C-alpha positions as CSV (number, residue, x, y, z in Angstrom):
1,M,39.5,38.0,-109.1
2,T,41.5,36.1,-111.5
3,I,45.2,35.0,-112.1
4,S,45.3,36.7,-115.4
5,T,44.2,40.3,-114.0
6,L,47.5,40.4,-111.9
7,S,50.6,42.4,-112.5
8,T,53.0,40.1,-114.9
9,R,55.4,41.4,-113.0
10,H,54.9,39.0,-109.9
11,H,53.2,35.9,-111.4
12,Q,54.5,32.8,-110.0
13,T,56.5,31.0,-111.7
14,D,58.9,27.4,-111.1
15,E,61.9,29.0,-110.4
16,L,63.0,28.4,-106.8
17,N,62.9,31.3,-104.7
18,M,63.5,32.6,-100.7
19,D,60.0,31.3,-99.2
20,Q,61.3,27.8,-100.6
21,I,65.1,27.8,-99.0
22,F,63.5,29.8,-95.4
23,A,61.0,26.6,-95.4
24,Q,63.6,23.8,-96.2
25,A,66.1,25.9,-93.8
26,A,63.3,25.7,-91.2
27,N,62.8,21.8,-91.4
28,N,64.7,21.0,-88.0
29,E,65.5,17.4,-89.5
30,N,67.9,19.7,-91.6
31,I,71.5,21.4,-91.0
32,S,70.6,24.6,-93.0
33,F,73.5,26.6,-94.0
34,G,70.8,28.6,-96.8
35,M,69.2,31.5,-94.6
36,G,72.0,34.8,-93.6
37,L,70.9,34.1,-90.1
38,P,72.3,35.2,-86.9
39,D,73.5,33.6,-84.2
40,D,70.2,33.2,-81.6
41,A,72.7,32.8,-78.7
42,I,74.4,36.6,-79.5
43,F,70.9,38.5,-79.4
44,P,70.7,41.0,-76.3
45,S,67.6,40.0,-75.0
46,A,67.8,41.0,-71.6
47,A,69.0,44.4,-72.8
48,L,67.0,44.6,-75.8
49,A,63.8,43.4,-73.3
50,E,64.7,46.0,-70.8
51,A,65.2,49.0,-73.4
52,F,61.9,47.9,-74.4
53,N,60.3,48.4,-71.5
54,Q,62.2,51.6,-70.2
55,A,61.6,53.3,-73.6
56,I,57.7,52.7,-73.5
57,Q,58.0,54.1,-69.2
58,Q,60.1,57.3,-70.3
59,E,57.8,58.2,-73.4
60,G,54.4,57.1,-71.7
61,A,51.7,57.5,-74.5
62,T,53.4,59.1,-76.9
63,I,55.6,56.4,-78.3
64,F,52.2,54.8,-79.6
65,Q,51.6,58.0,-81.6
66,Y,52.4,58.5,-85.1
67,H,55.8,60.1,-85.6
68,A,58.2,61.9,-87.8
69,T,58.6,59.4,-91.6
70,Q,62.8,60.1,-91.0
71,G,62.9,58.3,-87.8
72,P,64.0,59.9,-84.3
73,L,66.2,62.6,-83.8
74,S,68.1,61.1,-81.4
75,L,68.8,57.9,-82.8
76,R,69.9,59.1,-86.4
77,Q,72.1,61.2,-84.4
78,K,73.5,57.7,-82.5
79,I,73.5,56.4,-86.2
80,A,76.1,59.2,-87.3
81,T,78.3,58.0,-84.5
82,L,78.2,54.4,-85.3
83,T,78.8,55.0,-88.9
84,A,81.6,57.4,-88.3
85,E,83.3,54.5,-86.6
86,Y,82.6,52.2,-88.7
87,F,82.7,54.1,-92.0
88,D,85.1,56.9,-91.7
89,F,82.9,59.5,-92.5
90,K,79.8,61.0,-90.5
91,P,76.8,61.9,-91.7
92,S,74.7,64.4,-90.9
93,P,71.9,63.1,-89.3
94,E,69.6,65.0,-91.7
95,H,70.6,63.1,-94.4
96,I,70.1,59.9,-92.3
97,I,66.6,58.0,-92.9
98,M,65.4,55.2,-91.0
99,T,63.3,52.3,-92.9
100,Q,61.6,48.9,-91.9
101,G,65.1,46.9,-92.7
102,G,68.0,47.5,-95.0
103,Q,65.5,45.7,-97.5
104,Q,63.2,48.3,-97.6
105,A,66.2,51.1,-98.6
106,I,67.2,48.9,-101.3
107,D,63.7,49.0,-102.3
108,I,63.3,53.0,-101.9
109,V,66.1,53.4,-104.5
110,G,64.8,51.2,-106.6
111,R,61.5,53.3,-106.9
112,A,63.3,56.4,-107.2
113,F,65.4,55.5,-110.0
114,L,63.4,53.0,-112.1
115,D,61.6,52.8,-114.9
116,K,60.4,49.8,-116.8
117,Y,63.8,49.2,-119.0
118,D,66.1,51.3,-117.2
119,H,69.6,50.1,-117.4
120,I,71.2,48.9,-114.0
121,I,74.4,47.1,-113.2
122,V,74.8,43.9,-110.4
123,E,77.9,42.4,-109.3
124,A,77.3,38.9,-110.3
125,P,77.0,37.0,-108.0
126,T,74.6,39.1,-105.9
127,Y,72.2,39.7,-103.2
128,M,69.1,37.9,-104.2
129,G,67.2,40.1,-102.1
130,A,68.2,43.1,-103.8
131,L,67.4,41.3,-107.2
132,D,63.5,40.6,-105.8
133,A,62.8,44.8,-104.6
134,F,64.4,45.4,-108.2
135,D,62.8,43.1,-110.2
136,S,59.5,44.9,-109.7
137,Y,60.7,47.6,-111.6
138,E,61.3,45.5,-114.5
139,P,64.9,47.1,-115.3
140,T,67.5,46.0,-117.7
141,Y,70.2,44.3,-115.6
142,H,73.5,44.1,-116.9
143,E,76.0,41.8,-115.1
144,V,79.6,42.6,-113.8
145,A,81.9,39.7,-113.0
146,L,82.6,39.6,-109.4
147,E,87.0,38.7,-108.9
148,S,88.7,38.2,-105.7
149,D,89.2,41.8,-104.8
150,G,85.3,42.8,-106.8
151,L,84.1,43.9,-109.5
152,D,85.9,43.2,-113.1
153,M,87.0,47.2,-113.7
154,V,87.8,46.2,-117.2
155,Q,84.6,44.8,-118.0
156,L,82.7,47.6,-116.0
157,E,84.2,50.2,-118.0
158,A,83.1,48.4,-121.1
159,T,79.6,47.7,-119.9
160,L,79.4,51.3,-119.2
161,Q,80.4,52.2,-122.5
162,Q,78.2,50.2,-123.9
163,F,75.1,51.4,-122.0
164,P,76.2,54.9,-120.6
165,E,72.5,55.7,-119.4
166,T,73.4,53.2,-116.9
167,K,71.0,54.0,-113.2
168,F,73.2,52.8,-110.7
169,V,75.4,50.4,-109.7
170,Y,74.9,48.0,-107.1
171,T,77.4,47.1,-104.5
172,I,78.3,45.0,-101.6
173,P,82.0,46.1,-101.3
174,D,82.3,44.3,-97.6
175,F,82.6,40.8,-97.1
176,Q,80.0,41.0,-100.2
177,N,76.7,38.3,-100.3
178,P,77.1,36.0,-101.4
179,T,80.7,35.3,-102.1
180,G,82.4,36.9,-99.3
181,V,84.4,39.1,-101.0
182,T,85.6,42.4,-100.3
183,M,86.3,44.9,-102.9
184,S,90.3,46.8,-103.1
185,L,91.3,49.9,-102.2
186,A,92.0,50.3,-105.6
187,K,89.1,49.2,-106.9
188,R,86.8,51.1,-104.7
189,Q,88.2,54.2,-106.0
190,Q,88.1,53.3,-110.1
191,L,84.3,53.0,-109.1
192,L,83.6,56.3,-108.0
193,A,85.9,57.5,-111.0
194,L,83.8,55.9,-112.7
195,A,80.4,56.9,-111.1
196,E,81.8,60.9,-112.0
197,K,82.7,59.8,-115.7
198,Y,79.7,58.3,-116.8
199,D,77.5,60.3,-114.1
200,F,75.9,57.0,-112.6
201,Y,74.8,56.5,-108.5
202,V,76.9,54.1,-106.8
203,I,74.4,52.0,-103.6
204,E,76.7,50.6,-100.7
205,D,74.5,48.2,-99.4
206,S,76.7,47.4,-96.4
207,P,75.4,45.7,-93.5
208,Y,78.3,42.9,-92.8
209,R,81.7,46.1,-92.6
210,Y,81.0,45.7,-89.0
211,L,81.7,42.0,-88.4
212,R,85.6,41.6,-89.7
213,Y,87.4,38.4,-88.6
214,S,90.7,39.0,-89.8
215,G,92.4,41.4,-92.6
216,T,92.7,45.6,-92.5
217,P,89.5,48.1,-92.9
218,L,89.2,49.2,-96.2
219,P,87.7,53.2,-96.5
220,S,83.8,52.7,-97.0
221,L,83.0,53.9,-100.5
222,A,80.7,56.6,-98.9
223,A,83.9,57.6,-96.7
224,L,86.0,58.2,-100.0
225,D,82.7,60.1,-102.1
226,T,83.7,63.3,-102.8
227,H,80.7,64.3,-105.1
228,G,77.4,62.3,-103.7
229,R,77.3,59.3,-105.6
230,V,77.3,57.3,-103.3
231,I,74.1,56.2,-100.9
232,L,75.0,54.0,-98.1
233,V,72.3,51.3,-96.7
234,S,72.8,49.8,-93.5
235,S,70.5,47.9,-90.4
236,F,70.9,46.2,-87.2
237,S,69.9,43.0,-88.5
238,K,73.4,41.3,-88.4
239,I,74.4,43.0,-85.7
240,L,71.6,43.7,-83.2
241,S,67.8,41.5,-84.2
242,P,66.5,41.2,-87.6
243,A,63.4,41.1,-85.2
244,L,63.4,45.1,-85.1
245,R,63.6,45.8,-88.6
246,T,65.9,48.7,-88.3
247,G,67.7,49.4,-91.2
248,W,68.4,53.5,-92.8
249,L,69.8,55.0,-95.8
250,V,72.3,57.8,-96.1
251,A,72.1,60.0,-99.2
252,N,72.8,63.7,-100.6
253,P,69.9,66.3,-99.7
254,E,68.5,66.1,-102.8
255,L,67.9,62.2,-102.9
256,T,67.2,62.2,-98.9
257,A,64.2,64.6,-99.5
258,L,63.3,62.2,-102.7
259,F,64.1,59.3,-100.8
260,L,61.3,60.6,-97.6
261,T,58.8,61.1,-100.0
262,I,58.2,57.4,-101.2
263,K,59.1,56.4,-97.1
264,S,55.9,58.1,-96.2
265,A,53.9,56.6,-99.0
266,L,55.3,53.6,-98.6
267,D,54.5,53.4,-95.1
268,V,53.4,56.5,-93.6
269,Q,56.7,56.0,-91.0
270,P,59.0,53.2,-89.6
271,S,58.0,51.6,-86.1
272,H,58.9,54.1,-83.6
273,L,58.2,51.9,-80.5
274,S,61.1,50.3,-82.0
275,L,63.1,53.0,-83.0
276,M,62.9,54.2,-79.3
277,A,64.2,51.1,-77.8
278,I,66.7,50.4,-79.8
279,D,67.8,54.4,-78.9
280,Y,67.5,53.7,-75.0
281,F,69.8,50.7,-75.9
282,L,72.6,52.4,-77.5
283,S,72.3,55.2,-74.8
284,Q,73.1,52.7,-72.3
285,H,75.4,50.2,-74.2
286,R,78.8,50.3,-76.2
287,M,77.7,48.8,-79.9
288,A,81.6,48.4,-80.2
289,D,81.4,46.1,-77.4
290,H,78.4,43.8,-78.4
291,I,80.2,43.8,-82.0
292,A,83.5,42.4,-80.8
293,T,81.3,39.8,-78.9
294,I,79.2,39.1,-82.5
295,I,82.7,38.8,-84.2
296,E,84.3,36.9,-81.6
297,N,81.3,33.6,-81.7
298,Y,81.6,34.0,-85.7
299,R,85.5,34.5,-86.7
300,E,85.4,30.3,-84.6
301,K,82.8,29.7,-87.0
302,C,84.4,31.1,-90.4
303,W,87.6,29.5,-89.6
304,L,86.0,26.3,-88.4
305,M,83.6,26.0,-91.4
306,L,87.0,27.2,-94.1
307,D,89.1,24.4,-92.2
308,R,86.2,21.5,-92.8
309,L,85.9,22.3,-96.0
310,A,89.2,22.1,-97.1
311,A,89.0,18.9,-95.7
312,D,86.1,17.5,-96.8
313,M,85.6,19.0,-100.3
314,P,87.2,17.2,-103.4
315,A,90.0,18.5,-105.1
316,E,87.4,20.1,-107.7
317,V,85.7,22.1,-105.9
318,T,86.7,25.4,-104.6
319,F,85.6,28.1,-102.6
320,T,86.5,31.9,-101.2
321,Q,87.8,32.7,-98.1
322,P,86.5,35.8,-96.5
323,E,87.6,37.8,-93.7
324,G,84.5,38.6,-92.4
325,G,80.5,38.6,-93.2
326,F,78.5,35.6,-92.9
327,F,79.3,33.8,-96.0
328,I,81.4,31.6,-98.0
329,W,81.1,30.5,-101.6
330,V,81.7,27.2,-103.4
331,T,81.8,26.4,-106.8
332,L,81.6,23.3,-108.2
333,P,82.9,22.0,-111.9
334,D,81.4,23.4,-114.6
335,T,78.5,20.9,-115.8
336,M,77.5,20.3,-112.2
337,D,74.3,21.8,-111.3
338,A,74.0,23.2,-107.3
339,T,70.0,23.4,-107.7
340,A,69.8,19.8,-109.1
341,L,71.4,18.9,-106.2
342,L,70.0,20.5,-103.5
343,A,66.6,19.0,-104.3
344,G,68.3,15.8,-104.3
345,P,71.0,14.0,-102.9
346,V,72.0,17.0,-101.0
347,L,68.5,17.4,-99.3
348,T,67.3,13.6,-99.6
349,E,70.0,11.8,-98.1
350,G,72.3,14.5,-96.7
351,Q,69.7,16.7,-94.8
352,V,71.8,19.6,-95.5
353,V,70.9,23.0,-96.8
354,Y,72.1,25.4,-98.7
355,V,71.1,28.4,-101.6
356,P,71.8,27.7,-105.0
357,S,73.8,30.5,-107.6
358,E,71.2,30.5,-110.0
359,M,69.0,32.5,-107.6
360,Q,71.7,35.1,-106.9
361,Y,72.6,36.2,-110.6
362,A,70.4,38.4,-112.2
363,S,70.4,35.7,-115.7
364,R,69.3,33.1,-113.3
365,Q,71.7,31.5,-115.5
366,V,74.3,29.9,-113.4
367,K,73.8,27.2,-111.7
368,N,77.4,25.5,-110.7
369,H,78.3,27.5,-107.2
370,F,76.0,27.7,-104.0
371,R,76.3,30.2,-100.4
372,L,76.7,28.8,-97.5
373,N,75.9,30.7,-94.1
374,F,78.2,29.7,-91.0
375,T,77.1,32.0,-88.4
376,G,73.3,30.6,-87.7
377,V,74.6,27.4,-87.4
378,T,76.3,25.1,-84.6
379,T,79.9,24.0,-84.9
380,E,78.3,20.5,-84.3
381,Q,76.3,21.5,-87.3
382,I,79.5,22.7,-89.2
383,H,81.3,19.4,-89.0
384,T,78.4,17.1,-89.8
385,G,76.6,19.1,-92.6
386,V,80.4,19.8,-94.4
387,A,81.1,16.4,-93.7
388,R,78.0,15.4,-95.6
389,L,78.3,18.0,-98.2
390,G,81.5,16.8,-99.0
391,E,81.0,12.6,-98.9
392,I,77.7,13.7,-101.9
393,L,80.5,15.9,-104.2
394,Q,82.9,13.2,-103.5
395,R,80.8,10.8,-105.4
396,Q,79.1,13.3,-107.7
397,C,83.1,14.7,-108.9
398,A,84.2,10.5,-109.2
399,A,80.8,10.3,-111.7
400,I,81.4,12.5,-114.1
401,Q,85.0,12.0,-114.4
């Protein structure tokens, strides 16, 4: 087989990609603020090992057999209860579909909705994994800028007026990846009103909502939705373990049936072994207690990184002030290129890794920002890594004055 026989949408390019960032992050000589990693120390390793063993012992050989595409009812019931606690509404377990992480859930939505050149709206910037998933279906992207309280609603409606055939808006309303921004209540209400007016769906991707360090929780989009417009995506990756590869979709009955058909064609079923182990874990442990432990750990790191950025960054560099989640978004002067800096002095001199902004815009054109992760590093690494970044950026900013 030659490269010319492969689909054009999957041809390799020279663009920076997630695999390259992973490779740099895995180098132990670097301090990596790059990937959205949880802290190894907060994984409930012993409890999960016990849950796997108990699931195998109690379920017997049938745990290794084929099972329902949708996932075990007992686990979906527990996820409905978890959703009620953290998202302010309790879906029917029949409207929950277990997926291979949130990433597969996003891909299923793309498969269900998108033909080539179909119009979708994404935040600018947005989660690069969602762009990777949607890219496979070759949509026409329309970017709407993020403000400090979420999507620019004036720009959003102007975009919808120009492209009324838009299929969906993809948003991360709580502690957004990559900016850490949270959408205000007023904008949540506006977004749902626009969805009804212009007849589109809203994908609410919300793996970080559980992790609030300050401020007041806001109703989820799914809780505010009265017309079945919201498709909720969440997962255990940020609150239990990403290695479990366990996420879920919540949708209206018609979409649930379609998503199940697509899911079955993709992989027949999720890992029943993993799902039953999670089910046993949730039967014996209060998820809220575990999440409280995570929050205590991550709050300290978030506030420390914000303090060190304030102390070490030049005045020309600004950054967001997230109330939860995994990430802080750093903005450089307009003329600076975060990708070039990463490939140059940031890696070669500072041995620090971040995710440059061009990967996180559908246009791949915006280059003067980068994302920092604070959850997967130690406090010592935050001190050292931010100081190194600050020293390099002080020199770079002085050079352009």
